[in-house]
N, C-alpha and C positions, 0 to 999 in steps of 0.2 A: 249667455244664461247656462248653455251647457258647460262650458270651461267653470263657473261659477259653482254647479252641481259637483262636477268632477273636483276641485278643489276641495270643496267642503269634506266630499266623500274620502279622498284622498287622507285630509287631516284625521278624520274621527277613524278610518282603518287602520291608520299608523299608531294611533292611541290604544286601541284595540289589541294592534299585532303586538307592542309595546308591554302592555299588561301582561298579556298571554305569555310571552316569552320570559317575561323577570317569573311569573307564576311557575313557569316550568323548570326553571333553574334554581327554584329552593325559597323564593321569596315567601310562599303560601304553603310551604311543605309543614310547618306548625298551625295550620287551621284545620280545625275538623271538615269532616267531608261536607256536613251540612253546610256550614259557609262558602265553602269551597264551590258546592254546586247550584248554590243560590248566585253565586258572583257569577257564575259560568253561564246561568240560564241569562241573567241580566244583558251580561254582554252579548251572546247570541240573541236577543229581542232587538238590540240595539244595532248589531249588522243586520238584520232582518229588515228592520225599517230603512237603514239606508239604502239597500237592495231593491226594496219593494218585493222584497220574497217570501213565497210563503212556504216554500219547501227547503228543506237543506240537505248537501252532498252526504252531511252526515248520519246516514242513515244505520241502523244495528248491521254489523257487518261490512260496512264500507272500508276499502281498503285506505281511504282516508283518515278513519279513526285509529287513535291510539291511547294510551292511557298514561296519565303524567299525573303525580303529585295527586291521586284520588281523584282527578278529574279525567273526563274522556275529552282530550284534545284534539281537535279537527283540522286538518291542513285542506285548506280550501282555494280552489282558483277563483280568482277574480279577473276580469275582464280588462280592469282597468290599467291593470300592470301589462297586459299586451301591448300598450300604448307608449310606455315609459321605459322598456328594456326590452330586448331581442328577446327575452326569456321571460315565458310565465313564470312570475313570483308566486310563491306558497305564502299563504298567511294564514298563521296559525291563531285559533280561539277556541274558546272553552264551549262544549257541547256535553249539559246533562246528559248523565248516563239514565237509561231507560230500564222498567222491569226486566223487561225482555233481554235487555243485553248484558245483564248481569248474569254470569254463569255460576 
């Protein structure tokens, strides 16, 4: 059961990571900010559901938060990867900007 959950989580995470990487490398450059942020929010909710998480490491001022293509992209550590590689892999996904984060 644990293995099945891990496999499903890895598949979903790889999908999110692939979409985020392609977004950061120009595929979403022509999208307006509203659409981009909407897609980011959806990806973030999906990621939270997979982890059963209520909080994210991407709080305002977090060292993991960086701007890319009008989205705030967050690099987040995920425990599953500790078991797959000797290094902790970074998974990139979008995190909607909050009003208090905009300078």
